[in-house]
N, C-alpha and C positions, 0 to 999 in steps of 0.2 A: 290161822294166826300167821302174821307176817314174819319171815325170817330175815334178820339183818345180814346173815352170812350170804344171802343171795346178791348183795350189792357190795361185797367186800372189795372186789377189783376196782370199783369206781373210786374207792378211797385208798388205793395203792396197797391193799393187803392181798395176800395169797388166798384165793377162793377155793374152798374145798367142796367136794360133792356133799350136798346136804343129806342128813339122815332122813330115812322114811319116817313119817309120823301119820297118825290116824287123823283123818278129817271126817267127822261124822256127817253123812248125807242127811240123816234125820235132823241134825242141828240146823241145816239150811232150810228145812221145811217148817220151822216153828213160826207161828203167827200169834202174836201176843194179844190181838184184839179179842176182847171179851173173856179173857182167861184170868179171872181174879181169884180162882181157887188154888193156885199154886204159888209157892214161895220160890221165885225165880233165882234168888241168891243161893238157895239150897240146891235147886235143880242144876245150876251151872257152877257149882262151887269149884269143880276141877279147873274150869277155864278162868274163873276169877282168881284162883290161886296162881295159875301161870301168869296172869296179868300182874298180880301183886309182886311176883318174883322177877319181873322183867329187868330190873336193874342188875340182878346177879347173872343174867343171861346175855350180856352184851358181847358181841362177837369181837374177838381180838385174835391176832395172829401175826406172823412174821410179815414184814414189808416185802412186797414183790419187787425184786431188784431188776428183773428182765422179763420180757414177754414169755408167755407159756409156749412150749413146743407143741407141735401138732400131735405128738404121741403122749402128752400128759393125760393121765386118767380123767381129769376134769373135761378135757376136750373130746373124749371118745363118746 
């Protein structure tokens, strides 16, 4: 899933260190060809739920008024 907070500085907002989240390696291996025995909407309901909630997860923060210092935690 793409995180909007990764591009916050491009829009003049203070960018934070993004939280760690799970990216399933197994999800990347899925091949839907010939798989008619599964209901994929049920199988991926957690990801569909995240997609449907995307409007409530828009990144907002304070406007960055000056460049980050070299010792800012984001820069380390």
